[in-house]
Every structure is written in C-alpha cells, then in structure tokens.
N, C-alpha and C positions, 0 to 999 in steps of 0.2 A: 533104635539105633539114628543116634545126629544123621546130616545128608554126605557129613564130612567123611565118618567113618569110614561112609560104606560108596568115598571115593576113589581113600586110602585104599578100603580091601581089596578095591579093585585096580588101580596100577600097581599095586604090590604081585596082584594075581597073574597080570600083563607078563611083568616083568619073569616070573617063578619060570613062563611058561614058553618065554623065550631064553629061560636059562638050562632049561632044557632039551629042550627044539635045537640049539647050538651043541650039548653036550652029544646030539648025535648027531656031528656029523655037518648040521645045516645053518646055513646063514640067515639069521632070522633079527628082525632089528623091529622099535615102534614106530609109525606113522608118523606119530603127535601135529596130530588136526591136519596133517593135511587133506587124508581122506578122510570126512565124518563115518560112512559105513563100515572102515578097515582096522585095527590094533593094531595086526602083527601083517607083515608080511616075512617070508622065509621064500629063501634058493637054496638048492643042495646042491653037494658038490660037482655033478654033472652038469651044471648053470642052467637045466629046467624048471621052469616055476611051477611048484604046485598047488 
C-alpha cells in the first residue's frame, strides 16, 4: 500500500470516529497538528474532559 493511501485512510478513520462521537452527544474535533501526540479531543455535554 502506498504511503499516500495510508495517510488518507488514517484521516478518513479520524473523521469517522469524530462523527460517531458527535452522534453520541459529545463534542469532538481534530487538533490539526497543533498537538503532535493528540489527534482527537472530546468534551461531553456536562463539560468534563474525558
């Protein structure tokens, strides 16, 4: 598998996970390379960090 295809699959997977988290009443978003060790952050509706 080519390196570009691996990157695209990884990005699609991150967006898929965020979509599922948002459907479960959480607010999730990508960090967009601001934090190299974190890809996704989430806050639930009670405003506590999980």
